[in-house]
N, C-alpha and C positions, 0 to 999 in steps of 0.2 A: 833337129827333131821336128817332124811335121805337127802342126797344130790341128786339133780336132774341135769341131763345134760342140759346145756343151748342150746338153738336153735342156731346153727352156722349162720343162716341167719339173726338173730337179732344182732344189735350192742352191744358190750360189755359195760355195764354201771357199772363202778367201784363203790364198796361200796353200791350197790343198794339192795342187798338181802343177806340172810344168807344161802341159799341153793343151789346156782348155781355153777356148775363146768363146765369149758370148757376144752376140751382135744384135743390136736393135736400132732401128731408124738411122742407119748409117754410122753408128757408133760401136766400136769394138772394145772389149775388155779382155785383155790377155791375162790369164791367171797363172801366176808362177809361185814357186815355193819361197822365193826371196823378194819378189816385187810383183806388183800388178800394174800393167801398162794400159793406159787409156788412149785410144786413137780415134780420129775421125771428127765428125761434126754432128751435133745433136741440137735440133731446134726445139725449144720449149715454147710452144705457141700458146696464146691465151684462149684456149678452148679445151674441150674434154680430151682430145687426143694429146695435147700438151700436158695436161694434168696427169694423164696415164703415164707418159714418158717420164715426167718429173718424179712421180711416185716410184717408178721402176729404178731410176737412178738413185733416189734417196734410199731405197731398200738395199741396193747394192752397196752404197757407201756406208750405211748403218752397219751392215755385216762386216765390212772391212774395219771400221772403227772398233766394233765390239771385239773382233779377233785381236787387234793390236792392243787394246786395253787389257785383255786377259793374259798377255804374255809379258815376260821379263825381257825387254827389248835392249839391244845394243844402242849406242849413240848413233851409229850409222852402219849401213850394210856396205861392205867393200865393193867397189866397182869391179866388174869382171871385164877383162879385155874381150873384145869381139873376136871370135875365132872363126875364120872362114874355112869351111870344109872344101877340100879339093874337088873339083868337078872334072870328070873325064871329057876331053875334047871330042865332040862328036864328028869333027872333020879330020881328025888325025888318023 
């Protein structure tokens, strides 16, 4: 399933969909219904820009924690095997 970029103007809703990706400063957050994946690198510099990035990350993680705390959670989410979708050979 292709990922789509989330609208940065909309609030982040953890575990709400399987296709949303938010990116800021080289850091990507893939929103899924069973897990949220964090990828990339994020520099939190000791300046106003670093403070802005730190606040954005904190806001995102606060939303994840609040969502998890409000639910009756299992001990662990079962791991799903990676399934590769067949790709048509363009040279055949």
